[in-house]
C-alpha positions, 0 to 999 in steps of 0.5 A: 500500500502506498502511503498518503503524500507527504504534507510538507512544512515550511522548512521543506518548501523552503528548501525546495524553493532554494534548491530550484533557485540554485539549479536555475541560476547555475544553469543560466550563469554557465550558459551566459558566461559562455555567451558573453565570454565571461569566465567569472560568470562561468565559473560562478555557475559551476561553483554555485551548486558546489557550495550549495552541496556543501552547505545542504551537507552541513545542515543536514548533520543533525538530521542524520544524527537524529536518525542514527540515534533511532533504534531500529526494528528487527524482524523476520522476512520471507523472499517472495521475489528477486531480481538480480542486477548487472554489475562490473564487480563481485557484489551483485545488486539484488532487488527483493520483495519481502514480507516482513512480519514483525512481532506484534504487529501486521505483516506487510511487503516491502521492496529493497535492495540488498548487495550479495557476493556472486559466490553467495547468490545461490543462497537466496531463494524464494521462500527463505526467511532473512532477518531485516531491520528498519526504522519504526516510523519508516517501514520502506527503508527496511535492509537485510541484515547480513550477519544477524544475531545467533538468536535471530538466525536461529528463528529465521531457520525454524520459523515459517513466515506466511506471505502477505498480501500484494496490496500491503506494499509499503512504499515511501510516501510521495512528496505531492505536487506542492514541492515540485511546484516550488522548486519549478518556481525557484528554478525560473526566478534563479534564472530570471535573476542571472538574465537581469544581472547581465541583460545589458551584456546579453541584449544590447545590440552590436554597434552599427555604422552606415558610411554612404560612398559615391562612385565616379565610374557609375551612375547609381549611387552606391552605399555601404553598411559596416558592422565591426567587433573586436574579432570580425568585421563586415561590410554589405553594399546596397541591394542594386550592387554586387562585389563583382561589378567594376571597382566595387570590391576595391571600394569595399575594402577602401571603405572597410580599411577606413574604419578598422585595422585590416593589417591583421586578417585571417580569413576574408569571405567575398559574396555577392553583396558582402565582405567578411573578414575575421581578424587574427588574435594578437597573441597568436602566431597564425598566418595573417595578411593585409586585406589590401593586398587582396587582388580585387580586379582579378576576382570577377575573372576568377569567379567566371572561370569557376562557373565555366569549369562545370555546369552548375546550373542556374540560379547560382551562388558563389563565394570567394575565400581568401586566406594565407597558407602558410605563406603564400596568398590563396584565393579560391572561387566556389560557384554552387547551382543546382547542378553541383558546385565548382571552384577555381584557384587564383594563381599567385602573381 
């Protein structure tokens, strides 16, 4: 028989709320630390559950001392069923369903796990009588006594225990939905607290500057949008323009060089309307190049050459990647369409 749900007191509910808050704050702090690239915030996400675990252990010492002071009740128990679990050691976890027959009390069933050495496993059979002990107020915590006193061992060998009905199976009382609710509320509030503390770093937009430019070689107006960060930069031309237009890529490079330092570039990617660069880390020895060294006037012919090596179909997209591997500047154009993709590499010089 299952016990009725436990009616938790304020202390237990507060502990559940605090546990949920710590879990929510720790998870959110770990993710936030990665997003905003803050090592202290990430370490705080790791340290919160560790600190709370130590505090929970210390706070539970008095309770465990009171439980240890309770004298357990000893009784005989009959094995009703058993199931051996898997193990990688010599001890096998044996799940037992027992009929416990306490003195001057009604018999009941209980399920417990008892670790048995593999050699002793044949000694446990359905119908055998064992000696168990359990706290008087918590019969579901019954445990098998591996080495009972001589008197109890004699009684176990001589006594016949009648099986109790399956309906008498006792289980740990459920904590009820109240505990789950306060844990969930604490989790949400813990996560919301961390998000509130770092909302500026998480949700502030990256600075965007718009720089209009005019071309003396084109009758249409030319506009570019430059977006830069500490490790990368992007420049986008207007919707009526293409970086394959005559002189357009060179103007985009010059516009980008006017706003950021492009002398330490790790990679550069040219697409139809966008030029993206990634800067090399200052303390790294990786190969780098000056973006202004890119032969911009030769890239339109390279894209045309890549598209002509294989019929990729239409519509098609293209992309040019520029890297320094390891010393020479490597410029590769890739054209992709319904029929596949083709590429070409710009020869040096």
